[in-house]
C-alpha positions as a Python dict, from the first residue, in 0.01 Angstrom:
ca = {
    (1, 'M'): (0, 0, 0),
    (2, 'K'): (-43, -389, -25),
    (3, 'A'): (145, -615, -352),
    (4, 'E'): (-83, -884, -330),
    (5, 'T'): (-440, -945, -404),
    (6, 'E'): (-650, -1179, -238),
    (7, 'F'): (-950, -1401, -304),
    (8, 'T'): (-1234, -1489, -71),
    (9, 'S'): (-1460, -1714, -308),
    (10, 'T'): (-1355, -1870, -689),
    (11, 'D'): (-1698, -2103, -633),
    (12, 'S'): (-1830, -1899, -941),
    (13, 'I'): (-1557, -1836, -1164),
    (14, 'P'): (-1612, -2027, -1514),
    (15, 'D'): (-1280, -2138, -1650),
    (16, 'S'): (-1013, -1997, -1420),
    (17, 'R'): (-896, -2278, -1185),
    (18, 'L'): (-722, -2107, -969),
    (19, 'P'): (-471, -2298, -771),
    (20, 'A'): (-410, -2240, -405),
    (21, 'P'): (-230, -2081, -244),
    (22, 'V'): (-264, -1727, -399),
    (23, 'P'): (112, -1561, -481),
    (24, 'R'): (243, -1195, -339),
    (25, 'F'): (290, -1020, -636),
    (26, 'R'): (708, -963, -705),
    (27, 'F'): (800, -643, -885),
    (28, 'G'): (1149, -751, -826),
    (29, 'E'): (1102, -1042, -1027),
    (30, 'T'): (906, -909, -1299),
    (31, 'T'): (1161, -684, -1377),
    (32, 'R'): (1416, -920, -1391),
    (33, 'Q'): (1242, -1158, -1565),
    (34, 'A'): (1139, -927, -1787),
    (35, 'G'): (1472, -758, -1841),
    (36, 'M'): (1604, -1110, -1930),
    (37, 'L'): (1384, -1183, -2180),
    (38, 'F'): (1343, -852, -2339),
    (39, 'S'): (1744, -821, -2327),
    (40, 'A'): (1746, -1114, -2545),
    (41, 'Q'): (1492, -997, -2743),
    (42, 'T'): (1685, -729, -2776),
    (43, 'I'): (2003, -906, -2886),
    (44, 'S'): (1753, -1079, -3181),
    (45, 'M'): (1644, -752, -3239),
    (46, 'V'): (1986, -662, -3337),
    (47, 'A'): (2063, -949, -3474),
    (48, 'G'): (1765, -910, -3694),
    (49, 'L'): (1847, -580, -3847),
    (50, 'V'): (2210, -759, -3924),
    (51, 'I'): (2014, -950, -4084),
    (52, 'S'): (1725, -718, -4250),
    (53, 'I'): (2083, -553, -4380),
    (54, 'I'): (2234, -900, -4588),
    (55, 'Q'): (1887, -948, -4712),
    (56, 'A'): (1898, -601, -4864),
    (57, 'R'): (2247, -587, -4989),
    (58, 'W'): (2259, -908, -5123),
    (59, 'M'): (1895, -951, -5197),
    (60, 'E'): (1707, -808, -5468),
    (61, 'P'): (1341, -725, -5371),
    (62, 'S'): (1211, -962, -5607),
    (63, 'E'): (1404, -1193, -5389),
    (64, 'M'): (1339, -1088, -5130),
    (65, 'G'): (971, -1088, -5191),
    (66, 'R'): (947, -1461, -5253),
    (67, 'F'): (1141, -1467, -4942),
    (68, 'A'): (855, -1274, -4720),
    (69, 'F'): (580, -1454, -4902),
    (70, 'C'): (688, -1793, -4834),
    (71, 'L'): (786, -1738, -4512),
    (72, 'S'): (412, -1613, -4432),
    (73, 'L'): (314, -1917, -4564),
    (74, 'I'): (457, -2154, -4358),
    (75, 'V'): (441, -1970, -4059),
    (76, 'V'): (54, -1915, -4079),
    (77, 'G'): (47, -2277, -4202),
    (78, 'G'): (207, -2355, -3927),
    (79, 'L'): (-14, -2199, -3677),
    (80, 'L'): (-320, -2415, -3900),
    (81, 'F'): (-207, -2735, -3738),
    (82, 'E'): (-149, -2683, -3413),
    (83, 'F'): (-532, -2678, -3328),
    (84, 'G'): (-459, -2518, -2993),
    (85, 'I'): (-259, -2757, -2838),
    (86, 'A'): (57, -2542, -2725),
    (87, 'S'): (-205, -2293, -2564),
    (88, 'A'): (-404, -2530, -2312),
    (89, 'G'): (-53, -2704, -2278),
    (90, 'A'): (76, -2415, -2136),
    (91, 'R'): (-240, -2340, -1898),
    (92, 'V'): (-205, -2707, -1751),
    (93, 'L'): (137, -2622, -1691),
    (94, 'A'): (45, -2292, -1531),
    (95, 'L'): (-131, -2476, -1315),
    (96, 'S'): (74, -2742, -1218),
    (97, 'R'): (123, -2852, -891),
    (98, 'D'): (477, -3025, -916),
    (99, 'D'): (776, -3058, -1114),
    (100, 'Q'): (708, -3437, -1171),
    (101, 'T'): (356, -3364, -1316),
    (102, 'E'): (468, -3063, -1498),
    (103, 'R'): (750, -3270, -1709),
    (104, 'E'): (506, -3551, -1778),
    (105, 'A'): (243, -3327, -1885),
    (106, 'L'): (576, -3161, -2135),
    (107, 'G'): (628, -3516, -2196),
    (108, 'A'): (255, -3575, -2408),
    (109, 'L'): (291, -3244, -2532),
    (110, 'T'): (577, -3305, -2721),
    (111, 'L'): (453, -3628, -2864),
    (112, 'I'): (121, -3430, -2986),
    (113, 'T'): (344, -3186, -3170),
    (114, 'L'): (616, -3436, -3341),
    (115, 'A'): (264, -3560, -3472),
    (116, 'I'): (157, -3207, -3561),
    (117, 'S'): (464, -3174, -3713),
    (118, 'I'): (499, -3438, -3941),
    (119, 'A'): (150, -3370, -4105),
    (120, 'F'): (229, -2999, -4146),
    (121, 'S'): (548, -3113, -4359),
    (122, 'L'): (405, -3330, -4542),
    (123, 'F'): (147, -3066, -4615),
    (124, 'I'): (394, -2771, -4714),
    (125, 'A'): (521, -3040, -4984),
    (126, 'A'): (193, -3061, -5102),
    (127, 'V'): (36, -2756, -5159),
    (128, 'A'): (344, -2612, -5324),
    (129, 'V'): (217, -2606, -5667),
    (130, 'P'): (-130, -2499, -5596),
    (131, 'V'): (-6, -2194, -5426),
    (132, 'D'): (247, -2146, -5684),
    (133, 'L'): (-50, -2111, -5942),
    (134, 'I'): (-253, -1902, -5752),
    (135, 'F'): (47, -1657, -5684),
    (136, 'N'): (223, -1706, -5978),
    (137, 'K'): (583, -1615, -5739),
    (138, 'D'): (754, -1928, -5921),
    (139, 'V'): (817, -2121, -5556),
    (140, 'R'): (669, -2470, -5589),
    (141, 'W'): (1065, -2620, -5576),
    (142, 'L'): (1164, -2401, -5301),
    (143, 'L'): (878, -2511, -5083),
    (144, 'V'): (905, -2853, -5217),
    (145, 'A'): (1294, -2874, -5074),
    (146, 'L'): (1217, -2720, -4760),
    (147, 'G'): (911, -2918, -4656),
    (148, 'P'): (1151, -3128, -4405),
    (149, 'L'): (1297, -2807, -4233),
    (150, 'A'): (910, -2709, -4212),
    (151, 'F'): (864, -2989, -3996),
    (152, 'F'): (1025, -2770, -3704),
    (153, 'Q'): (791, -2494, -3764),
    (154, 'P'): (557, -2608, -3484),
    (155, 'F'): (766, -2611, -3252),
    (156, 'Q'): (868, -2318, -3236),
    (157, 'L'): (532, -2200, -3120),
    (158, 'F'): (547, -2521, -2852),
    (159, 'I'): (826, -2379, -2722),
    (160, 'E'): (756, -2048, -2666),
    (161, 'Q'): (381, -2117, -2512),
    (162, 'V'): (534, -2401, -2255),
    (163, 'C'): (782, -2195, -2135),
    (164, 'Q'): (582, -1928, -2096),
    (165, 'G'): (342, -2184, -1895),
    (166, 'M'): (648, -2313, -1679),
    (167, 'N'): (791, -1979, -1639),
    (168, 'R'): (1104, -2043, -1737),
    (169, 'I'): (1217, -1742, -1870),
    (170, 'R'): (1574, -1781, -1924),
    (171, 'R'): (1505, -2116, -2195),
    (172, 'L'): (1296, -1901, -2358),
    (173, 'S'): (1565, -1630, -2400),
    (174, 'V'): (1820, -1848, -2482),
    (175, 'F'): (1553, -2001, -2762),
    (176, 'Q'): (1525, -1740, -2932),
    (177, 'L'): (1899, -1573, -2924),
    (178, 'L'): (1947, -1984, -3076),
    (179, 'I'): (1705, -1890, -3369),
    (180, 'A'): (1850, -1534, -3408),
    (181, 'G'): (2227, -1577, -3389),
    (182, 'I'): (2228, -1933, -3549),
    (183, 'N'): (2042, -1756, -3855),
    (184, 'L'): (2298, -1484, -3853),
    (185, 'I'): (2537, -1707, -3894),
    (186, 'A'): (2445, -1860, -4169),
    (187, 'L'): (2376, -1620, -4382),
    (188, 'I'): (2725, -1447, -4369),
    (189, 'A'): (2812, -1801, -4476),
    (190, 'L'): (2577, -1771, -4750),
    (191, 'V'): (2670, -1436, -4836),
    (192, 'A'): (3078, -1582, -4804),
    (193, 'M'): (3026, -1838, -5107),
    (194, 'H'): (2750, -1618, -5321),
    (195, 'R'): (2483, -1838, -5220),
    (196, 'L'): (2204, -1620, -5031),
    (197, 'T'): (1923, -1595, -5221),
    (198, 'A'): (1566, -1658, -5091),
    (199, 'G'): (1544, -2036, -5063),
    (200, 'S'): (1877, -2068, -4900),
    (201, 'A'): (1782, -1734, -4628),
    (202, 'L'): (1453, -1953, -4580),
    (203, 'G'): (1608, -2252, -4526),
    (204, 'A'): (1877, -2095, -4289),
    (205, 'Y'): (1564, -1969, -4104),
    (206, 'L'): (1437, -2293, -4083),
    (207, 'A'): (1750, -2475, -3990),
    (208, 'A'): (1814, -2206, -3692),
    (209, 'V'): (1404, -2331, -3558),
    (210, 'A'): (1542, -2716, -3555),
    (211, 'V'): (1862, -2623, -3380),
    (212, 'A'): (1722, -2424, -3121),
    (213, 'T'): (1383, -2639, -3100),
    (214, 'L'): (1609, -2949, -3019),
    (215, 'W'): (1844, -2776, -2778),
    (216, 'T'): (1570, -2630, -2583),
    (217, 'I'): (1316, -2967, -2559),
    (218, 'A'): (1682, -3190, -2441),
    (219, 'R'): (1702, -2853, -2194),
    (220, 'L'): (1329, -2906, -2055),
    (221, 'R'): (1375, -3249, -1991),
    (222, 'P'): (1017, -3391, -2065),
    (223, 'S'): (891, -3691, -1870),
    (224, 'F'): (758, -3996, -2083),
    (225, 'Q'): (577, -4170, -1790),
    (226, 'N'): (166, -4131, -1749),
    (227, 'T'): (149, -3986, -2067),
    (228, 'T'): (-209, -4128, -2142),
    (229, 'N'): (-342, -3931, -1821),
    (230, 'H'): (-219, -3611, -1968),
    (231, 'F'): (-336, -3695, -2322),
    (232, 'K'): (-701, -3680, -2133),
    (233, 'V'): (-611, -3349, -1947),
    (234, 'I'): (-471, -3129, -2185),
    (235, 'F'): (-711, -3250, -2464),
    (236, 'K'): (-1006, -3150, -2238),
    (237, 'E'): (-847, -2797, -2167),
    (238, 'T'): (-813, -2777, -2565),
    (239, 'R'): (-1165, -2856, -2585),
    (240, 'G'): (-1263, -2525, -2479),
    (241, 'Y'): (-988, -2269, -2383),
    (242, 'G'): (-772, -2448, -2654),
    (243, 'L'): (-1001, -2399, -2921),
    (244, 'N'): (-1085, -2062, -2886),
    (245, 'M'): (-706, -1998, -2837),
    (246, 'Y'): (-639, -2132, -3181),
    (247, 'F'): (-928, -1997, -3397),
    (248, 'A'): (-840, -1622, -3178),
    (249, 'R'): (-455, -1741, -3288),
    (250, 'V'): (-488, -1858, -3641),
    (251, 'M'): (-737, -1544, -3722),
    (252, 'G'): (-430, -1285, -3574),
    (253, 'M'): (-189, -1460, -3758),
    (254, 'I'): (-411, -1485, -4099),
    (255, 'S'): (-506, -1098, -4026),
    (256, 'S'): (-142, -971, -3942),
    (257, 'R'): (-26, -1179, -4242),
    (258, 'A'): (-278, -1098, -4480),
    (259, 'D'): (-143, -778, -4552),
    (260, 'Q'): (160, -957, -4708),
    (261, 'L'): (-44, -1228, -4898),
    (262, 'V'): (-304, -935, -5033),
    (263, 'I'): (-41, -748, -5163),
    (264, 'A'): (100, -1010, -5333),
    (265, 'Y'): (-220, -1078, -5477),
    (266, 'F'): (-296, -710, -5580),
    (267, 'I'): (52, -605, -5699),
    (268, 'A'): (203, -902, -5928),
    (269, 'A'): (554, -749, -5902),
    (270, 'S'): (748, -848, -5593),
    (271, 'A'): (917, -545, -5483),
    (272, 'P'): (664, -334, -5373),
    (273, 'L'): (617, -641, -5113),
    (274, 'G'): (998, -641, -5025),
    (275, 'I'): (1003, -248, -4986),
    (276, 'Y'): (721, -303, -4726),
    (277, 'A'): (881, -659, -4550),
    (278, 'I'): (1209, -443, -4477),
    (279, 'A'): (1009, -152, -4330),
    (280, 'Q'): (788, -347, -4126),
    (281, 'K'): (1118, -535, -3995),
    (282, 'F'): (1240, -208, -3876),
    (283, 'S'): (887, -139, -3658),
    (284, 'N'): (868, -452, -3532),
    (285, 'P'): (1077, -440, -3203),
    (286, 'I'): (821, -153, -3112),
    (287, 'S'): (554, -413, -3013),
    (288, 'M'): (821, -666, -2856),
    (289, 'V'): (874, -454, -2520),
    (290, 'G'): (513, -486, -2477),
    (291, 'R'): (525, -852, -2526),
    (292, 'S'): (839, -927, -2304),
    (293, 'L'): (692, -783, -1991),
    (294, 'A'): (350, -956, -2046),
    (295, 'V'): (437, -1313, -2135),
    (296, 'T'): (740, -1286, -1767),
    (297, 'R'): (351, -1285, -1589),
    (298, 'F'): (162, -1527, -1725),
    (299, 'R'): (192, -1790, -1450),
    (300, 'A'): (140, -1518, -1184),
    (301, 'F'): (-151, -1385, -1374),
    (302, 'A'): (-337, -1696, -1327),
    (303, 'K'): (-353, -1616, -976),
    (304, 'L'): (-428, -1247, -975),
    (305, 'A'): (-749, -1065, -999),
    (306, 'S'): (-603, -792, -1210),
    (307, 'V'): (-300, -676, -1404),
    (308, 'P'): (-31, -415, -1194),
    (309, 'R'): (-82, -87, -1273),
    (310, 'R'): (308, -54, -1240),
    (311, 'I'): (321, -300, -1508),
    (312, 'T'): (77, -60, -1740),
    (313, 'H'): (267, 229, -1672),
    (314, 'W'): (600, 95, -1761),
    (315, 'N'): (505, -61, -2080),
    (316, 'A'): (319, 257, -2180),
    (317, 'G'): (608, 451, -2136),
    (318, 'L'): (878, 279, -2279),
    (319, 'L'): (668, 174, -2553),
    (320, 'V'): (630, 533, -2639),
    (321, 'A'): (993, 621, -2611),
    (322, 'A'): (1063, 299, -2887),
    (323, 'S'): (801, 451, -3147),
    (324, 'V'): (925, 823, -3104),
    (325, 'G'): (1269, 688, -3132),
    (326, 'L'): (1135, 467, -3484),
    (327, 'I'): (999, 786, -3640),
    (328, 'I'): (1264, 1028, -3557),
    (329, 'A'): (1572, 751, -3627),
    (330, 'G'): (1397, 526, -3888),
    (331, 'P'): (1422, 736, -4218),
    (332, 'F'): (1799, 829, -4111),
    (333, 'A'): (1853, 449, -4067),
    (334, 'I'): (1690, 331, -4381),
    (335, 'K'): (1858, 613, -4636),
    (336, 'L'): (2234, 469, -4440),
    (337, 'L'): (2170, 108, -4490),
    (338, 'F'): (1910, 21, -4738),
    (339, 'P'): (1941, 293, -5016),
    (340, 'Q'): (1728, 66, -5233),
    (341, 'Y'): (1434, 67, -4999),
    (342, 'T'): (1391, 437, -4923),
    (343, 'E'): (1035, 388, -5069),
    (344, 'G'): (934, 253, -4750),
    (345, 'I'): (1022, 514, -4546),
    (346, 'S'): (658, 691, -4568),
    (347, 'L'): (542, 330, -4383),
    (348, 'L'): (729, 413, -4065),
    (349, 'V'): (509, 611, -3929),
    (350, 'P'): (184, 403, -3966),
    (351, 'F'): (417, 84, -3872),
    (352, 'A'): (509, 266, -3552),
    (353, 'L'): (190, 335, -3455),
    (354, 'M'): (49, -2, -3495),
    (355, 'N'): (333, -150, -3262),
    (356, 'L'): (281, 56, -3027),
    (357, 'L'): (-127, 9, -2995),
    (358, 'T'): (-18, -399, -3003),
    (359, 'G'): (195, -304, -2757),
    (360, 'L'): (-8, -145, -2511),
    (361, 'F'): (-253, -450, -2474),
    (362, 'Q'): (-22, -723, -2435),
    (363, 'P'): (-72, -753, -2082),
    (364, 'Y'): (-445, -763, -2109),
    (365, 'N'): (-389, -1038, -2357),
    (366, 'V'): (-194, -1251, -2121),
    (367, 'F'): (-417, -1176, -1847),
    (368, 'L'): (-720, -1307, -1977),
    (369, 'G'): (-519, -1585, -2163),
    (370, 'A'): (-398, -1684, -1794),
    (371, 'H'): (-779, -1662, -1659),
    (372, 'G'): (-870, -1914, -1942),
    (373, 'R'): (-1104, -1642, -2163),
    (374, 'G'): (-1025, -1793, -2450),
    (375, 'V'): (-1393, -1665, -2582),
    (376, 'E'): (-1344, -1337, -2496),
    (377, 'L'): (-994, -1346, -2664),
    (378, 'R'): (-1134, -1566, -2992),
    (379, 'N'): (-1410, -1267, -3021),
    (380, 'I'): (-1134, -965, -3007),
    (381, 'V'): (-974, -1161, -3309),
    (382, 'F'): (-1282, -1262, -3481),
    (383, 'I'): (-1335, -927, -3487),
    (384, 'V'): (-1010, -726, -3598),
    (385, 'S'): (-960, -984, -3807),
    (386, 'L'): (-1297, -912, -4068),
    (387, 'T'): (-1207, -556, -4034),
    (388, 'S'): (-864, -550, -4115),
    (389, 'V'): (-907, -826, -4459),
    (390, 'V'): (-1194, -583, -4542),
    (391, 'G'): (-1000, -291, -4506),
    (392, 'L'): (-709, -472, -4655),
    (393, 'F'): (-878, -517, -4983),
    (394, 'L'): (-1044, -210, -4984),
    (395, 'A'): (-676, -10, -4930),
    (396, 'V'): (-438, -191, -5148),
    (397, 'P'): (-642, -169, -5487),
    (398, 'R'): (-644, 217, -5458),
    (399, 'F'): (-293, 335, -5182),
    (400, 'G'): (-80, 2, -5251),
    (401, 'I'): (104, -70, -4959),
    (402, 'A'): (62, 219, -4777),
    (403, 'G'): (-278, 158, -4799),
    (404, 'A'): (-180, -146, -4633),
    (405, 'A'): (21, -13, -4372),
    (406, 'W'): (-268, 238, -4234),
    (407, 'V'): (-479, -42, -4248),
    (408, 'G'): (-271, -234, -3989),
    (409, 'A'): (-290, 55, -3743),
    (410, 'A'): (-622, 80, -3751),
    (411, 'A'): (-671, -238, -3655),
    (412, 'M'): (-488, -244, -3392),
    (413, 'A'): (-654, 58, -3242),
    (414, 'L'): (-964, -142, -3261),
    (415, 'D'): (-791, -432, -3108),
    (416, 'Y'): (-675, -268, -2749),
    (417, 'L'): (-976, -100, -2749),
    (418, 'L'): (-1153, -455, -2709),
    (419, 'H'): (-898, -574, -2494),
    (420, 'L'): (-949, -265, -2249),
    (421, 'H'): (-1330, -340, -2311),
    (422, 'Y'): (-1299, -764, -2210),
    (423, 'Y'): (-1080, -696, -1983),
    (424, 'S'): (-1293, -418, -1757),
    (425, 'K'): (-1609, -690, -1767),
    (426, 'F'): (-1405, -967, -1660),
    (427, 'R'): (-1257, -750, -1345),
    (428, 'R'): (-1632, -717, -1271),
    (429, 'A'): (-1730, -1055, -1287),
    (430, 'L'): (-1455, -1116, -1057),
    (431, 'K'): (-1585, -872, -762),
    (432, 'N'): (-1945, -1011, -838),
    (433, 'S'): (-1810, -1328, -816),
    (434, 'G'): (-1612, -1305, -514),
    (435, 'F'): (-1283, -1172, -585),
    (436, 'V'): (-1250, -885, -319),
    (437, 'V'): (-915, -709, -399),
    (438, 'H'): (-798, -510, -73),
    (439, 'G'): (-544, -223, -112),
    (440, 'S'): (-492, 17, -390),
    (441, 'E'): (-449, -166, -717),
    (442, 'Q'): (-220, 26, -755),
    (443, 'H'): (69, -236, -696),
}
């Protein structure tokens, strides 16, 4: 049983720019890096749970609803300004052949993201009034005040993508730990001072992103030499793969955040949105398992002809165990820790199913992305996003937050099936183009 995949020809494979030599797939390295990232995300999850406890204990559901609404607006807005630069940059970094070229490309990416962040910060302040007029959530001054801190939001995706492309999993792990830890400490301080509100909670989160971003960029040591040439390479990759990934990411994020926006539009009270947000937080760590495993293999996937079956098997087993655990233990945890949010217990089953399916397609998503299959990923997200938004507008007016949760689960089922379809189709294209898989695929 061989642990590597050999390539006999790559001439007719579009958008795949696969470098030589072909790497040997090492599951030990996968386990170590995935374990490191998953451990960091688990600690972040625990910190997030404590944060949720603090917010649920000291914030009224209406304030929690304002916080969730503004956070969704900032996250979605940050993606609108990214234009696929980070995704294209991750692929450029993954295909770099030496450290100096890698650091120079990183420097060019940093300068581009700096310009994007300035524009985004001004945008948040500018849209505060019209957003408040449309949604009537009394958030205009909150958004204006947080405009300067929103400057760092685009850097969050930047850090995640460049660490993925450079295979700096330790840096990515520490980055995520810093955000969670600083956010938690800030919230505890706010509670002690009796200053915890939707605005201060959002400010604590953005401040944590700011500190973690500055520390990580300093540790990655970008070089600002030869930036002009790297600008050309990055923008060339962006026009193809990057823009497709941009449209895919924007549509995907709009789809994933559309539930909160649609709930806010159809349900005037803020409390249901707060209940929905807390229940959703309980289930989100499930999909984190699949994402952790897949992200660590981005650089290796760019040079492999298939996703090793051992990864998909381990991923599925862990996801099922986590989903069952949530369904069994979740209701007791909510009753014990969040008594004012018990209405959200009925949402745990659809949320568990939604995140199980999200985790299952992560290896295929990262594999297709590593091979530059932006068109396929864009098509998947377009179909799923359109289906999801239509479903939300039909379900939320009639079934409320429960309808939004089940629409999310159905959308992720479609997402999983489409990933399987395009992955199988690309595998056949690889074989027809000259890729030969020697030995068993069960790596």
